[in-house]
C-alpha positions in Angstrom: 0.0 0.0 0.0 2.9 2.2 0.4 3.3 2.5 -3.3 0.0 4.3 -3.9 1.1 7.5 -2.2 4.1 8.2 -4.5 4.7 11.4 -6.4 3.7 9.6 -9.6 0.0 9.9 -8.9 0.2 13.5 -7.6 -1.3 16.1 -9.9 0.9 19.0 -11.0 -0.4 22.5 -10.5 0.4 24.8 -13.4 2.8 27.6 -12.7 1.0 31.0 -12.8 3.5 32.8 -15.0 3.3 30.1 -17.8 -0.5 30.0 -17.9 -0.9 32.6 -20.8 2.4 31.9 -22.7 2.8 30.9 -26.3 4.4 27.7 -27.2 7.5 27.6 -29.4 5.6 26.0 -32.3 3.0 28.8 -32.2 5.8 31.4 -32.3 7.6 29.7 -35.2 4.3 29.4 -37.2 3.5 33.2 -36.7 7.1 34.2 -37.8 6.8 32.0 -40.9 3.4 33.5 -41.9 4.8 37.0 -41.4 7.8 36.1 -43.5 5.6 34.8 -46.3 3.5 38.0 -46.2 6.6 40.2 -46.4 7.9 38.3 -49.3 4.7 39.0 -51.2 4.2 42.6 -50.1 7.7 44.1 -50.6 7.9 43.6 -54.4 4.4 45.0 -54.7 5.3 48.1 -52.8 8.4 48.7 -54.9 6.3 48.4 -58.1 3.7 50.8 -56.7 6.3 53.4 -56.0 7.8 53.2 -59.5 4.2 53.5 -61.0 3.6 56.6 -58.9 6.9 58.2 -60.0 6.1 57.3 -63.6 2.7 59.0 -63.4 4.2 62.1 -61.8 7.0 62.4 -64.4 4.7 61.8 -67.3 2.4 64.5 -65.9 5.4 66.9 -65.5 6.5 66.3 -69.1 3.0 67.2 -70.4 3.0 70.3 -68.1 6.3 71.4 -69.6 5.1 70.9 -73.2 1.8 72.8 -72.5 3.3 75.6 -70.4 6.2 76.3 -72.7 3.9 76.4 -75.7 1.6 78.9 -73.9 4.6 81.0 -72.9 5.8 81.0 -76.6 2.4 82.2 -77.8 1.9 84.9 -75.2 5.4 86.3 -74.8 8.6 86.6 -76.7 10.7 83.9 -75.0 13.6 84.4 -77.3 14.5 87.6 -75.5 14.2 85.9 -72.1 17.1 83.5 -72.8 15.1 80.3 -71.9 17.1 77.9 -69.8 16.4 75.2 -67.3 15.4 77.6 -64.6 12.9 79.2 -67.0 11.4 75.7 -67.9 11.1 74.9 -64.2 9.5 78.2 -63.3 7.1 78.3 -66.3 5.9 74.7 -65.8 5.9 74.9 -62.0 8.1 71.8 -61.6 9.2 70.5 -58.2 12.9 71.1 -57.4 13.0 67.8 -55.6 12.2 65.9 -58.8 13.9 68.1 -61.5 17.2 69.9 -61.8 18.0 72.8 -64.1 21.1 72.2 -66.2 22.2 74.7 -68.8 19.3 75.3 -71.2 17.3 72.3 -70.0 16.2 70.1 -67.1 17.0 66.6 -66.0 15.5 64.2 -63.5 16.7 64.8 -60.0 16.3 63.3 -56.6 16.4 65.6 -53.6 18.3 68.4 -55.3 20.9 66.2 -57.1 21.0 64.4 -60.4 19.2 61.1 -60.3 21.8 58.8 -61.6 19.6 55.7 -61.5 16.9 57.2 -63.7 19.0 59.7 -65.7 17.1 59.3 -69.0 14.8 62.3 -69.4 16.2 65.3 -71.1 14.1 68.4 -71.8 15.7 71.6 -73.2 15.1 74.6 -75.4 17.5 75.5 -78.2 16.9 77.9 -81.0 13.1 78.2 -80.4 12.7 74.4 -80.4 11.6 72.4 -77.3 13.3 69.0 -77.2 11.9 66.2 -75.1 14.0 63.0 -75.2 13.9 59.7 -73.3 17.1 57.7 -73.5 16.8 53.9 -73.0 18.4 52.7 -69.7 18.3 48.9 -69.3 18.6 48.9 -65.6 15.7 51.5 -64.9 12.2 50.2 -65.1 11.0 53.9 -64.9 12.9 54.8 -68.0 11.6 51.7 -69.8 8.0 52.7 -69.0 8.6 56.3 -70.1 10.2 55.1 -73.4 6.9 53.3 -74.2 5.2 56.7 -74.2 8.0 58.6 -75.9 9.8 56.2 -78.2 11.1 59.1 -80.4 12.4 62.5 -79.4 9.8 65.3 -79.6 10.9 68.5 -81.2 8.3 71.3 -80.9 8.9 74.4 -82.9 8.0 77.2 -80.5 8.2 79.9 -83.2 5.2 78.4 -85.0 3.4 76.8 -81.9 -0.3 76.4 -82.5 -2.7 74.4 -80.4 
């Protein structure tokens, strides 16, 4: 009879600090699910950012074309020595996205030339507005812009008619 009162038959009381804890398996499962979601979401966020930048730059190019044509019709821009600063001022472009260089503008990033997406060149020379997109193989933004502007645009501002 002495064997019936051993510790083997005694019930264990749970420790109060472990009552609401997660098991190791549950934690590993949650971390795996978060990793899978991150692997799906990060490329989508990168693509969304490129699409937004593409739309903004495309809109800026159209604003430059329209505003420079209006300026050519309403004032004599040949006497104003049109340069990059004139293009930026006339089109109302953001200095964080564009940089004035000589008689034109280039894509910028936070006040410096954007070397990763250095494919857009807009300038004015001898009463002609030039818009050119150069193909850059490592820039998805430039590849998208090249689809809209496969050839350089040359708009004669001396004879600009809407």
